[in-house]
C-alpha positions in Angstrom: -79.5 30.8 88.4 -76.3 30.7 86.4 -73.8 33.5 86.6 -75.0 35.7 83.7 -73.0 38.0 81.5 -74.1 41.7 81.5 -75.7 41.1 78.1 -77.6 38.0 79.3 -78.8 40.0 82.4 -80.1 42.7 80.0 -81.9 40.0 78.0 -83.4 38.6 81.2 -84.6 42.0 82.3 -86.1 42.7 78.9 -88.0 39.4 78.9 -89.2 40.0 82.5 -90.6 43.4 81.5 -92.0 42.2 78.2 -93.7 39.1 79.5 -94.9 39.9 83.1 -97.2 36.8 83.1 -94.2 34.5 83.0 -91.5 33.8 85.5 -88.2 33.6 83.6 -84.9 32.2 84.6 -81.7 30.7 83.2 -80.5 27.3 84.5 -77.5 25.4 83.3 -77.4 27.6 80.2 -81.1 26.9 79.3 -83.6 29.8 79.2 -86.9 28.8 81.0 -90.3 30.5 81.3 -93.1 29.3 83.5 -96.6 30.8 83.3 -97.5 32.5 86.5 -101.1 31.3 86.3 -101.8 27.8 85.0 -103.4 27.7 81.6 -107.1 26.7 81.5 -108.1 23.5 79.7 -109.3 25.6 76.8 -106.0 27.5 76.6 -104.0 24.2 76.8 -106.1 22.8 74.0 -105.3 25.9 71.9 -101.5 25.3 72.5 -100.7 27.4 75.6 -98.0 25.8 77.6 -97.3 26.3 81.3 -93.5 25.9 80.9 -91.1 26.6 78.0 -87.4 25.9 77.6 -85.2 27.3 74.8 -81.4 27.5 74.3 -81.2 31.3 74.3 -83.1 34.5 75.0 -84.0 35.2 71.4 -85.6 31.7 71.0 -87.4 32.1 74.3 -88.7 35.5 73.2 -90.1 34.1 70.0 -91.7 31.2 71.8 -93.3 33.5 74.3 -94.5 35.7 71.5 -96.3 32.7 70.0 -97.9 32.0 73.4 -99.1 35.6 73.7 -100.5 35.4 70.2 -102.5 32.3 71.1 -103.9 34.0 74.2 -104.7 37.2 72.3 -106.7 35.2 69.7 -108.6 33.8 72.6 -109.2 37.2 74.1 -107.1 36.2 77.2 -103.8 38.1 76.6 
């Protein structure tokens, strides 16, 4: 993991707490999330991804929110 600023560390902690079903890390300045359990075929067909990459924590949070919304509509969140 990259050397993070205190603000980035706070963002990482907030993402970890908010999205416990995802493993989140920062590598080479890119914010990554990997789903802790692989999506089912049905979830994949609905748009659930097993890995996401975004340029920053705000973008990653938005993308994870969309993933949670998909799962919630399926009754799996």
